[in-house]
gemmi code that builds the backbone of each chain (N, CA, C; Angstrom):
import gemmi

chains = {
    "A": [
        ("GLU", (152.642, 87.982, 125.833), (152.228, 88.981, 126.807), (151.016, 88.490, 127.602)),
        ("ILE", (151.079, 88.665, 128.908), (149.965, 88.262, 129.763), (148.891, 89.342, 129.736)),
        ("VAL", (147.672, 88.933, 129.487), (146.530, 89.851, 129.453), (145.707, 89.657, 130.726)),
        ("MET", (145.388, 90.770, 131.361), (144.568, 90.762, 132.569), (143.168, 91.242, 132.221)),
        ("THR", (142.156, 90.452, 132.566), (140.771, 90.787, 132.248), (139.968, 90.915, 133.528)),
        ("GLN", (139.395, 92.091, 133.735), (138.599, 92.334, 134.936), (137.117, 92.268, 134.606)),
        ("SER", (136.359, 91.778, 135.561), (134.911, 91.739, 135.404), (134.226, 91.969, 136.746)),
        ("PRO", (133.031, 92.595, 136.714), (132.456, 93.230, 135.535), (133.134, 94.576, 135.256)),
        ("ALA", (132.764, 95.214, 134.154), (133.312, 96.532, 133.873), (132.768, 97.561, 134.849)),
        ("THR", (131.496, 97.424, 135.182), (130.830, 98.287, 136.152), (130.037, 97.421, 137.114)),
        ("LEU", (130.126, 97.753, 138.386), (129.420, 97.018, 139.427), (128.642, 98.019, 140.275)),
        ("SER", (127.335, 97.814, 140.367), (126.464, 98.694, 141.160), (126.075, 97.977, 142.450)),
        ("VAL", (126.455, 98.576, 143.568), (126.221, 97.963, 144.875), (125.755, 99.035, 145.853)),
        ("SER", (124.911, 98.653, 146.766), (124.427, 99.585, 147.787), (125.414, 99.682, 148.943)),
        ("PRO", (125.510, 100.840, 149.571), (126.361, 100.961, 150.764), (125.984, 99.928, 151.811)),
        ("GLY", (126.998, 99.357, 152.440), (126.769, 98.336, 153.458), (126.769, 96.920, 152.907)),
        ("GLU", (126.612, 96.783, 151.616), (126.620, 95.459, 151.001), (128.044, 95.046, 150.630)),
        ("ARG", (128.171, 93.780, 150.201), (129.460, 93.225, 149.797), (129.655, 93.406, 148.299)),
        ("ALA", (130.893, 93.696, 147.922), (131.254, 93.788, 146.505), (132.350, 92.778, 146.195)),
        ("THR", (132.188, 92.084, 145.085), (133.175, 91.104, 144.660), (133.624, 91.430, 143.242)),
        ("LEU", (134.901, 91.715, 143.101), (135.481, 92.076, 141.819), (136.434, 90.967, 141.383)),
        ("SER", (136.435, 90.667, 140.075), (137.245, 89.564, 139.564), (138.317, 90.037, 138.612)),
        ("CYS", (139.396, 89.281, 138.580), (140.517, 89.552, 137.690), (141.047, 88.207, 137.218)),
        ("ARG", (141.167, 88.053, 135.919), (141.644, 86.800, 135.335), (142.885, 87.066, 134.486)),
        ("ALA", (143.893, 86.228, 134.662), (145.121, 86.327, 133.867), (145.091, 85.309, 132.741)),
        ("SER", (145.665, 85.691, 131.601), (145.654, 84.797, 130.440), (146.592, 83.604, 130.621)),
        ("GLN", (147.505, 83.680, 131.567), (148.325, 82.548, 131.984), (148.721, 82.777, 133.437)),
        ("SER", (149.245, 81.757, 134.053), (149.509, 81.844, 135.488), (150.497, 82.959, 135.830)),
        ("VAL", (150.131, 83.725, 136.870), (151.019, 84.766, 137.387), (151.388, 84.449, 138.840)),
        ("SER", (151.157, 83.200, 139.234), (151.415, 82.778, 140.618), (150.638, 83.701, 141.557)),
        ("SER", (151.322, 84.312, 142.510), (150.670, 85.281, 143.400), (151.168, 86.698, 143.154)),
        ("ASN", (151.748, 86.916, 141.966), (152.274, 88.243, 141.621), (151.152, 89.164, 141.149)),
        ("LEU", (150.237, 89.478, 142.054), (149.022, 90.207, 141.707), (148.749, 91.275, 142.759)),
        ("ALA", (148.481, 92.486, 142.282), (148.154, 93.596, 143.176), (146.829, 94.215, 142.754)),
        ("TRP", (146.197, 94.872, 143.715), (144.953, 95.606, 143.465), (145.148, 97.071, 143.868)),
        ("TYR", (144.588, 97.969, 143.065), (144.664, 99.395, 143.319), (143.271, 100.008, 143.265)),
        ("GLN", (143.104, 101.083, 144.029), (141.889, 101.883, 144.006), (142.241, 103.249, 143.439)),
        ("GLN", (141.399, 103.759, 142.539), (141.625, 105.107, 142.023), (140.334, 105.899, 142.029)),
        ("LYS", (140.396, 107.061, 142.641), (139.270, 107.989, 142.652), (139.519, 109.087, 141.629)),
        ("PRO", (138.459, 109.742, 141.146), (138.632, 110.767, 140.102), (139.630, 111.846, 140.499)),
        ("GLY", (140.554, 112.129, 139.589), (141.530, 113.182, 139.818), (142.650, 112.818, 140.771)),
        ("GLN", (142.689, 111.559, 141.206), (143.723, 111.129, 142.151), (144.597, 110.046, 141.543)),
        ("ALA", (145.768, 109.894, 142.129), (146.635, 108.781, 141.755), (146.082, 107.477, 142.321)),
        ("PRO", (146.437, 106.368, 141.726), (146.023, 105.075, 142.302), (146.614, 104.872, 143.695)),
        ("ARG", (145.922, 104.046, 144.480), (146.390, 103.693, 145.820), (146.475, 102.188, 145.921)),
        ("LEU", (147.595, 101.688, 146.420), (147.781, 100.257, 146.573), (146.898, 99.729, 147.692)),
        ("LEU", (146.116, 98.691, 147.384), (145.256, 98.050, 148.378), (145.818, 96.703, 148.830)),
        ("ILE", (146.140, 95.870, 147.865), (146.507, 94.475, 148.098), (147.746, 94.148, 147.260)),
        ("TYR", (148.687, 93.413, 147.829), (149.820, 92.898, 147.064), (150.013, 91.427, 147.389)),
        ("GLY", (150.780, 90.739, 146.532), (150.941, 89.310, 146.725), (149.615, 88.571, 146.740)),
        ("ALA", (148.642, 89.101, 146.017), (147.295, 88.541, 145.852), (146.393, 88.674, 147.074)),
        ("SER", (146.971, 88.677, 148.289), (146.103, 88.610, 149.470), (146.568, 89.423, 150.669)),
        ("THR", (147.666, 90.131, 150.564), (148.187, 90.902, 151.702), (147.760, 92.364, 151.596)),
        ("ARG", (147.083, 92.848, 152.636), (146.685, 94.257, 152.617), (147.887, 95.167, 152.795)),
        ("ALA", (147.890, 96.257, 152.028), (148.952, 97.252, 152.162), (148.758, 98.031, 153.468)),
        ("THR", (149.762, 98.762, 153.848), (149.735, 99.527, 155.080), (148.565, 100.508, 155.102)),
        ("GLY", (147.789, 100.457, 156.173), (146.704, 101.411, 156.352), (145.409, 101.057, 155.655)),
        ("ILE", (145.369, 99.937, 154.978), (144.150, 99.542, 154.264), (143.197, 98.840, 155.234)),
        ("PRO", (141.933, 99.267, 155.269), (140.981, 98.675, 156.215), (140.757, 97.185, 155.980)),
        ("ALA", (140.388, 96.508, 157.035), (140.214, 95.050, 156.983), (139.030, 94.627, 156.111)),
        ("ARG", (138.150, 95.568, 155.751), (137.025, 95.187, 154.892), (137.471, 94.843, 153.468)),
        ("PHE", (138.696, 95.215, 153.136), (139.262, 94.854, 151.830), (140.040, 93.540, 151.969)),
        ("SER", (139.727, 92.576, 151.108), (140.474, 91.330, 151.123), (140.688, 90.830, 149.705)),
        ("GLY", (141.819, 90.180, 149.501), (142.145, 89.620, 148.203), (142.374, 88.130, 148.314)),
        ("SER", (142.042, 87.421, 147.237), (142.256, 85.983, 147.224), (142.573, 85.528, 145.809)),
        ("GLY", (143.027, 84.286, 145.726), (143.311, 83.687, 144.425), (144.781, 83.460, 144.191)),
        ("SER", (145.069, 82.690, 143.162), (146.437, 82.436, 142.708), (146.353, 81.819, 141.322)),
        ("GLY", (147.467, 81.875, 140.610), (147.457, 81.318, 139.263), (146.822, 82.270, 138.263)),
        ("THR", (145.584, 82.004, 137.890), (144.923, 82.835, 136.880), (143.640, 83.513, 137.365)),
        ("GLU", (143.138, 83.148, 138.520), (141.867, 83.691, 138.992), (142.043, 84.398, 140.327)),
        ("PHE", (141.619, 85.659, 140.362), (141.796, 86.474, 141.553), (140.516, 87.238, 141.862)),
        ("THR", (140.334, 87.531, 143.146), (139.142, 88.239, 143.592), (139.507, 89.294, 144.620)),
        ("LEU", (138.901, 90.461, 144.479), (138.957, 91.499, 145.512), (137.557, 91.598, 146.102)),
        ("THR", (137.472, 91.470, 147.399), (136.190, 91.560, 148.100), (136.212, 92.736, 149.060)),
        ("ILE", (135.158, 93.524, 148.999), (134.962, 94.608, 149.965), (133.737, 94.207, 150.765)),
        ("SER", (133.923, 93.941, 152.061), (132.892, 93.238, 152.827), (131.663, 94.085, 153.102)),
        ("SER", (131.829, 95.346, 153.398), (130.696, 96.221, 153.712), (131.031, 97.599, 153.168)),
        ("LEU", (130.436, 97.920, 152.026), (130.844, 99.111, 151.300), (130.568, 100.402, 152.062)),
        ("GLN", (131.579, 101.236, 152.113), (131.456, 102.573, 152.664), (131.408, 103.566, 151.504)),
        ("SER", (130.918, 104.754, 151.775), (130.766, 105.751, 150.700), (132.093, 106.042, 150.013)),
        ("GLU", (133.176, 105.995, 150.768), (134.488, 106.315, 150.201), (135.070, 105.198, 149.332)),
        ("ASP", (134.395, 104.059, 149.268), (134.907, 102.929, 148.495), (134.480, 102.970, 147.034)),
        ("PHE", (133.562, 103.856, 146.709), (133.095, 103.917, 145.324), (134.169, 104.601, 144.478)),
        ("ALA", (134.720, 103.814, 143.544), (135.911, 104.229, 142.816), (136.142, 103.218, 141.690)),
        ("VAL", (137.257, 103.371, 140.995), (137.662, 102.386, 139.989), (138.773, 101.530, 140.589)),
        ("TYR", (138.702, 100.234, 140.358), (139.670, 99.284, 140.896), (140.401, 98.581, 139.752)),
        ("TYR", (141.718, 98.498, 139.905), (142.559, 97.854, 138.903), (143.351, 96.712, 139.518)),
        ("CYS", (143.469, 95.622, 138.777), (144.425, 94.594, 139.159), (145.682, 94.779, 138.311)),
        ("GLN", (146.789, 94.253, 138.788), (148.083, 94.401, 138.110), (148.924, 93.160, 138.383)),
        ("GLN", (149.547, 92.654, 137.330), (150.426, 91.493, 137.510), (151.851, 91.866, 137.136)),
        ("TYR", (152.790, 91.057, 137.615), (154.192, 91.264, 137.302), (154.799, 89.973, 136.767)),
        ("ASN", (155.466, 90.068, 135.623), (156.235, 88.944, 135.077), (157.594, 88.891, 135.742)),
        ("ASN", (157.940, 87.763, 136.346), (159.317, 87.671, 136.818), (160.129, 86.757, 135.904)),
        ("TRP", (159.727, 86.741, 134.654), (160.472, 86.051, 133.610), (160.354, 86.883, 132.348)),
        ("PRO", (161.262, 86.732, 131.386), (161.188, 87.572, 130.177), (159.882, 87.366, 129.419)),
        ("PRO", (159.310, 88.384, 128.790), (159.688, 89.799, 128.864), (159.204, 90.398, 130.189)),
        ("TYR", (160.125, 90.983, 130.917), (159.793, 91.549, 132.210), (158.877, 92.750, 132.010)),
        ("MET", (157.674, 92.672, 132.555), (156.746, 93.777, 132.375), (155.611, 93.655, 133.386)),
        ("TYR", (154.925, 94.756, 133.567), (153.747, 94.818, 134.404), (152.537, 94.992, 133.490)),
        ("THR", (151.428, 94.411, 133.867), (150.206, 94.558, 133.092), (149.052, 94.865, 134.022)),
        ("PHE", (148.281, 95.882, 133.662), (147.086, 96.225, 134.423), (145.848, 95.678, 133.723)),
        ("GLY", (144.843, 95.351, 134.518), (143.538, 95.096, 133.953), (142.901, 96.404, 133.515)),
        ("GLN", (141.772, 96.301, 132.845), (141.135, 97.501, 132.294), (140.310, 98.264, 133.321)),
        ("GLY", (140.152, 97.676, 134.506), (139.464, 98.362, 135.586), (138.006, 97.955, 135.756)),
        ("THR", (137.551, 98.020, 136.997), (136.136, 97.847, 137.342), (135.679, 99.102, 138.068)),
        ("LYS", (134.635, 99.722, 137.550), (134.070, 100.897, 138.211), (133.015, 100.439, 139.201)),
        ("LEU", (133.224, 100.752, 140.461), (132.287, 100.400, 141.524), (131.426, 101.630, 141.800)),
        ("GLU", (130.141, 101.520, 141.495), (129.267, 102.676, 141.642), (128.147, 102.404, 142.632)),
        ("ILE", (127.589, 103.480, 143.134), (126.522, 103.383, 144.127), (125.223, 102.985, 143.444)),
        ("LYS", (124.569, 101.967, 144.025), (123.282, 101.526, 143.497), (122.149, 102.354, 144.093)),
    ],
    "B": [
        ("GLU", (157.601, 112.870, 155.441), (156.528, 112.273, 154.634), (157.102, 111.705, 153.337)),
        ("VAL", (156.732, 110.479, 153.055), (157.160, 109.839, 151.809), (156.397, 110.478, 150.653)),
        ("GLN", (157.128, 110.946, 149.648), (156.478, 111.714, 148.589), (157.208, 111.582, 147.267)),
        ("LEU", (156.425, 111.589, 146.196), (156.941, 111.661, 144.832), (156.245, 112.822, 144.132)),
        ("VAL", (157.017, 113.672, 143.482), (156.442, 114.829, 142.802), (156.964, 114.886, 141.376)),
        ("GLU", (156.039, 114.726, 140.423), (156.406, 114.781, 139.007), (156.362, 116.216, 138.484)),
        ("SER", (157.134, 116.450, 137.441), (157.121, 117.747, 136.763), (157.588, 117.543, 135.334)),
        ("GLY", (157.394, 118.574, 134.506), (157.909, 118.535, 133.149), (156.879, 118.289, 132.070)),
        ("GLY", (155.641, 118.026, 132.464), (154.605, 117.802, 131.468), (154.248, 119.089, 130.729)),
        ("GLY", (153.456, 118.940, 129.682), (153.024, 120.097, 128.910), (152.533, 119.706, 127.540)),
        ("LEU", (152.362, 120.722, 126.700), (151.886, 120.528, 125.333), (153.084, 120.451, 124.393)),
        ("VAL", (153.111, 119.436, 123.555), (154.209, 119.256, 122.603), (153.629, 118.787, 121.281)),
        ("GLN", (154.268, 119.173, 120.197), (153.804, 118.754, 118.877), (154.206, 117.320, 118.572)),
        ("PRO", (153.446, 116.649, 117.724), (153.843, 115.297, 117.296), (155.256, 115.309, 116.741)),
        ("GLY", (156.033, 114.281, 117.147), (157.431, 114.207, 116.748), (158.372, 114.916, 117.694)),
        ("GLY", (157.826, 115.651, 118.635), (158.647, 116.413, 119.567), (159.136, 115.586, 120.738)),
        ("SER", (159.831, 116.274, 121.649), (160.421, 115.612, 122.813), (160.019, 116.328, 124.093)),
        ("LEU", (160.107, 115.590, 125.179), (159.800, 116.131, 126.490), (160.554, 115.298, 127.520)),
        ("ARG", (160.985, 115.922, 128.607), (161.645, 115.190, 129.680), (160.869, 115.383, 130.957)),
        ("LEU", (160.399, 114.283, 131.518), (159.695, 114.318, 132.795), (160.667, 114.044, 133.928)),
        ("SER", (160.387, 114.658, 135.068), (161.172, 114.428, 136.280), (160.266, 114.002, 137.404)),
        ("CYS", (160.825, 113.269, 138.336), (160.103, 112.825, 139.528), (161.049, 113.002, 140.714)),
        ("ALA", (160.690, 113.892, 141.618), (161.515, 114.147, 142.798), (160.999, 113.341, 143.980)),
        ("ALA", (161.878, 112.579, 144.589), (161.516, 111.726, 145.713), (161.996, 112.339, 147.028)),
        ("SER", (161.205, 112.140, 148.072), (161.598, 112.613, 149.393), (160.970, 111.731, 150.458)),
        ("GLY", (161.574, 111.730, 151.639), (161.022, 110.999, 152.763), (161.403, 109.535, 152.836)),
        ("PHE", (162.219, 109.066, 151.903), (162.688, 107.679, 151.939), (164.034, 107.593, 151.226)),
        ("THR", (164.701, 106.468, 151.391), (166.020, 106.263, 150.778), (165.823, 105.859, 149.324)),
        ("PHE", (165.814, 106.870, 148.459), (165.499, 106.673, 147.044), (166.402, 105.625, 146.398)),
        ("SER", (167.653, 105.631, 146.744), (168.620, 104.748, 146.095), (168.378, 103.268, 146.381)),
        ("SER", (167.496, 102.975, 147.333), (167.220, 101.581, 147.696), (166.030, 100.996, 146.944)),
        ("TYR", (165.343, 101.821, 146.167), (164.091, 101.382, 145.563), (164.125, 101.368, 144.034)),
        ("GLU", (163.490, 100.335, 143.483), (163.196, 100.306, 142.059), (162.056, 101.292, 141.799)),
        ("MET", (162.020, 101.812, 140.582), (161.023, 102.831, 140.248), (160.400, 102.547, 138.889)),
        ("ASN", (159.238, 103.117, 138.681), (158.495, 102.918, 137.434), (157.827, 104.208, 136.976)),
        ("TRP", (157.504, 104.240, 135.697), (156.593, 105.226, 135.140), (155.344, 104.478, 134.652)),
        ("VAL", (154.193, 105.044, 134.986), (152.896, 104.508, 134.571), (152.114, 105.674, 133.982)),
        ("ARG", (151.359, 105.427, 132.920), (150.578, 106.506, 132.325), (149.112, 106.140, 132.217)),
        ("GLN", (148.299, 107.186, 132.060), (146.856, 107.000, 131.964), (146.311, 108.013, 130.967)),
        ("ALA", (145.891, 107.531, 129.818), (145.278, 108.397, 128.819), (143.935, 108.903, 129.344)),
        ("PRO", (143.485, 110.047, 128.870), (142.231, 110.625, 129.368), (141.067, 109.646, 129.282)),
        ("GLY", (140.443, 109.394, 130.425), (139.285, 108.506, 130.484), (139.592, 107.028, 130.329)),
        ("LYS", (140.875, 106.677, 130.339), (141.276, 105.284, 130.111), (141.921, 104.688, 131.363)),
        ("GLY", (142.365, 103.443, 131.224), (142.978, 102.748, 132.341), (144.471, 103.015, 132.463)),
        ("LEU", (145.089, 102.287, 133.376), (146.508, 102.452, 133.657), (147.344, 101.613, 132.694)),
        ("GLU", (148.470, 102.174, 132.265), (149.404, 101.469, 131.385), (150.813, 101.639, 131.932)),
        ("TRP", (151.464, 100.534, 132.267), (152.859, 100.578, 132.691), (153.726, 100.990, 131.508)),
        ("VAL", (154.709, 101.879, 131.781), (155.568, 102.426, 130.727), (156.998, 101.900, 130.831)),
        ("SER", (157.589, 101.994, 132.027), (158.999, 101.645, 132.137), (159.387, 101.382, 133.583)),
        ("TYR", (160.439, 100.581, 133.748), (160.985, 100.186, 135.051), (162.492, 100.431, 135.067)),
        ("ILE", (163.000, 100.826, 136.247), (164.443, 100.940, 136.422), (164.799, 100.397, 137.805)),
        ("SER", (165.846, 99.615, 137.873), (166.263, 99.056, 139.158), (166.886, 100.151, 140.029)),
        ("SER", (167.159, 99.808, 141.268), (167.702, 100.782, 142.209), (169.068, 101.310, 141.773)),
        ("SER", (169.833, 100.479, 141.096), (171.178, 100.865, 140.666), (171.194, 101.491, 139.274)),
        ("GLY", (170.087, 101.382, 138.552), (170.019, 101.908, 137.195), (170.046, 100.845, 136.110)),
        ("SER", (170.311, 99.622, 136.482), (170.277, 98.514, 135.536), (169.857, 97.259, 136.295)),
        ("PRO", (168.930, 96.491, 135.756), (168.337, 96.557, 134.429), (167.222, 97.594, 134.301)),
        ("ILE", (166.836, 97.778, 133.054), (165.765, 98.680, 132.652), (164.830, 97.925, 131.709)),
        ("TYR", (163.534, 98.171, 131.833), (162.558, 97.525, 130.958), (161.581, 98.572, 130.449)),
        ("TYR", (161.019, 98.293, 129.272), (160.045, 99.194, 128.666), (158.854, 98.420, 128.137)),
        ("ALA", (157.702, 99.084, 128.105), (156.559, 98.556, 127.376), (156.864, 98.641, 125.883)),
        ("ASP", (156.304, 97.710, 125.137), (156.548, 97.697, 123.686), (156.109, 98.998, 123.032)),
        ("SER", (155.085, 99.636, 123.573), (154.519, 100.836, 122.975), (155.475, 102.026, 123.023)),
        ("VAL", (156.496, 101.986, 123.874), (157.423, 103.123, 123.991), (158.873, 102.735, 123.730)),
        ("LYS", (159.122, 101.454, 123.534), (160.490, 100.981, 123.338), (161.125, 101.663, 122.127)),
        ("GLY", (162.356, 102.152, 122.313), (163.060, 102.848, 121.240), (162.776, 104.333, 121.170)),
        ("ARG", (161.753, 104.801, 121.889), (161.405, 106.236, 121.883), (161.602, 106.884, 123.250)),
        ("PHE", (161.356, 106.131, 124.301), (161.456, 106.657, 125.666), (162.695, 106.085, 126.347)),
        ("THR", (163.283, 106.892, 127.240), (164.434, 106.449, 128.024), (164.227, 106.806, 129.483)),
        ("ILE", (164.276, 105.802, 130.336), (164.177, 106.027, 131.776), (165.583, 106.127, 132.358)),
        ("SER", (165.745, 106.975, 133.359), (167.031, 107.105, 134.034), (166.785, 107.617, 135.450)),
        ("ARG", (167.841, 107.612, 136.239), (167.726, 108.107, 137.604), (169.054, 108.685, 138.049)),
        ("ASP", (168.975, 109.587, 139.027), (170.155, 110.168, 139.665), (169.942, 109.987, 141.162)),
        ("ASN", (170.563, 108.977, 141.719), (170.356, 108.683, 143.136), (170.917, 109.781, 144.041)),
        ("ALA", (171.925, 110.497, 143.581), (172.471, 111.595, 144.374), (171.484, 112.758, 144.482)),
        ("LYS", (170.621, 112.869, 143.476), (169.627, 113.946, 143.464), (168.228, 113.450, 143.819)),
        ("ASN", (168.123, 112.174, 144.190), (166.816, 111.593, 144.537), (165.782, 111.828, 143.434)),
        ("SER", (166.198, 111.607, 142.216), (165.338, 111.943, 141.090), (165.268, 110.840, 140.044)),
        ("LEU", (164.088, 110.711, 139.463), (163.798, 109.780, 138.377), (163.421, 110.607, 137.153)),
        ("TYR", (163.777, 110.109, 135.970), (163.499, 110.849, 134.749), (162.890, 109.956, 133.676)),
        ("LEU", (162.188, 110.603, 132.744), (161.695, 109.906, 131.565), (161.891, 110.843, 130.372)),
        ("GLN", (162.828, 110.489, 129.512), (163.052, 111.238, 128.286), (162.156, 110.650, 127.209)),
        ("MET", (161.279, 111.480, 126.665), (160.313, 111.012, 125.679), (160.595, 111.686, 124.338)),
        ("ASN", (160.941, 110.888, 123.344), (161.224, 111.392, 122.007), (160.199, 110.853, 121.008)),
        ("SER", (160.158, 111.458, 119.838), (159.254, 111.012, 118.759), (157.837, 110.835, 119.285)),
        ("LEU", (157.362, 111.819, 119.990), (156.056, 111.712, 120.637), (154.924, 111.646, 119.626)),
        ("ARG", (153.905, 110.870, 119.992), (152.739, 110.648, 119.153), (151.485, 111.084, 119.906)),
        ("ALA", (150.402, 111.269, 119.172), (149.146, 111.660, 119.813), (148.733, 110.644, 120.873)),
        ("GLU", (149.004, 109.374, 120.608), (148.603, 108.323, 121.547), (149.450, 108.292, 122.823)),
        ("ASP", (150.472, 109.128, 122.909), (151.254, 109.257, 124.141), (150.616, 110.268, 125.103)),
        ("THR", (149.561, 110.935, 124.651), (148.850, 111.886, 125.509), (148.288, 111.157, 126.725)),
        ("ALA", (148.678, 111.613, 127.907), (148.287, 110.924, 129.136), (148.796, 111.684, 130.348)),
        ("VAL", (148.279, 111.322, 131.499), (148.902, 111.689, 132.768), (149.984, 110.660, 133.048)),
        ("TYR", (151.173, 111.134, 133.358), (152.299, 110.255, 133.644), (152.577, 110.280, 135.140)),
        ("TYR", (152.575, 109.101, 135.737), (152.854, 108.941, 137.161), (154.204, 108.246, 137.349)),
        ("CYS", (154.961, 108.687, 138.335), (156.071, 107.865, 138.799), (155.573, 107.078, 140.013)),
        ("ALA", (156.096, 105.880, 140.178), (155.609, 105.001, 141.233), (156.761, 104.189, 141.810)),
        ("ARG", (156.784, 104.085, 143.137), (157.819, 103.304, 143.812), (157.457, 101.831, 143.798)),
        ("ASP", (158.446, 101.030, 143.487), (158.277, 99.584, 143.410), (158.639, 98.973, 144.758)),
        ("THR", (158.048, 97.830, 145.057), (158.344, 97.140, 146.312), (158.940, 95.767, 146.011)),
        ("VAL", (159.382, 95.083, 147.034), (159.976, 93.750, 146.841), (158.964, 92.774, 146.272)),
        ("THR", (157.666, 93.082, 146.455), (156.625, 92.202, 145.901), (156.168, 92.675, 144.535)),
        ("SER", (156.866, 93.692, 143.981), (156.559, 94.220, 142.652), (155.216, 94.919, 142.570)),
        ("ALA", (154.694, 95.366, 143.683), (153.531, 96.251, 143.680), (154.032, 97.679, 143.853)),
        ("PHE", (153.216, 98.635, 143.428), (153.620, 100.044, 143.469), (152.965, 100.704, 144.681)),
        ("ASP", (153.750, 100.987, 145.712), (153.153, 101.414, 146.969), (153.065, 102.921, 147.135)),
        ("ILE", (153.857, 103.676, 146.436), (153.811, 105.134, 146.505), (153.736, 105.680, 145.079)),
        ("TRP", (152.800, 106.613, 144.863), (152.612, 107.220, 143.548), (152.714, 108.743, 143.674)),
        ("GLY", (153.196, 109.369, 142.619), (153.136, 110.818, 142.556), (151.740, 111.271, 142.156)),
        ("GLN", (151.555, 112.573, 142.053), (150.252, 113.125, 141.696), (150.031, 113.141, 140.190)),
        ("GLY", (151.101, 112.920, 139.435), (150.990, 112.857, 137.992), (151.285, 114.176, 137.308)),
        ("THR", (151.758, 114.091, 136.069), (151.979, 115.269, 135.240), (151.391, 114.991, 133.861)),
        ("MET", (150.670, 115.954, 133.329), (149.934, 115.764, 132.072), (150.821, 116.063, 130.871)),
        ("VAL", (150.821, 115.147, 129.924), (151.520, 115.336, 128.660), (150.486, 115.308, 127.543)),
        ("THR", (150.450, 116.360, 126.762), (149.522, 116.445, 125.639), (150.313, 116.580, 124.351)),
        ("VAL", (150.088, 115.642, 123.437), (150.776, 115.670, 122.146), (149.752, 116.060, 121.084)),
        ("SER", (149.909, 117.263, 120.563), (148.930, 117.780, 119.613), (149.537, 118.918, 118.815)),
        ("SER", (149.065, 119.049, 117.590), (149.534, 120.150, 116.751), (148.585, 121.338, 116.863)),
    ],
}
model = gemmi.Model(1)
for chain_id, residues in chains.items():
    chain = gemmi.Chain(chain_id)
    for i, (resn, *xyz) in enumerate(residues, 1):
        res = gemmi.Residue()
        res.name, res.seqid = resn, gemmi.SeqId(i, " ")
        for name, pos in zip(("N", "CA", "C"), xyz):
            atom = gemmi.Atom()
            atom.name, atom.element = name, gemmi.Element(name[0])
            atom.pos, atom.b_iso = gemmi.Position(*pos), 0.0
            res.add_atom(atom)
        chain.add_residue(res)
    model.add_chain(chain)
structure = gemmi.Structure()
structure.add_model(model)
structure.setup_entities()
């Protein structure tokens, strides 16, 4: 089973600053990596798929990079609405077919 | 509007059963793979099960294999999750989520709460 590890668990950043969130896979997942944002009481929202492609309607300040085992989500200039929990997710396209989420990074206001 | 709406959650005793439903609208349901994802209170996301657009293949997380059954009715634009032999650790909000060709989940329902307790 592929394990996804996100760091840090909590990130404190001031509005207007850049935030960099990391996600590491225990083995290569190629570019089968997505990022989600979740606010309290809401369902997750897809931000990035294929490691680096923004989903429909996602602002350009969100960017994803990486391949293989190391991935990064960067938010270039934090807005108040960006403070939330972020999850990475990988997909196995070989047996055992399954999806795995990271444990999440909470992005909080500094 | 593209939408997923879950229903069927509630309080059930350990060992009991529950059937969740997810009603899809605003898109061609029969063309999309679907998933169930759950989130225990205060915890992260856990993928539960996948079903292809036609109903086969189907995959499960090890934590629910043999107890949960995913199914769909494309004529009714509906996804289901039959949950048997429920345990306290199955307590969570259950989301249905639409799968994409890149295997990311682009549309999510609002979730339905399942509480397993005596």
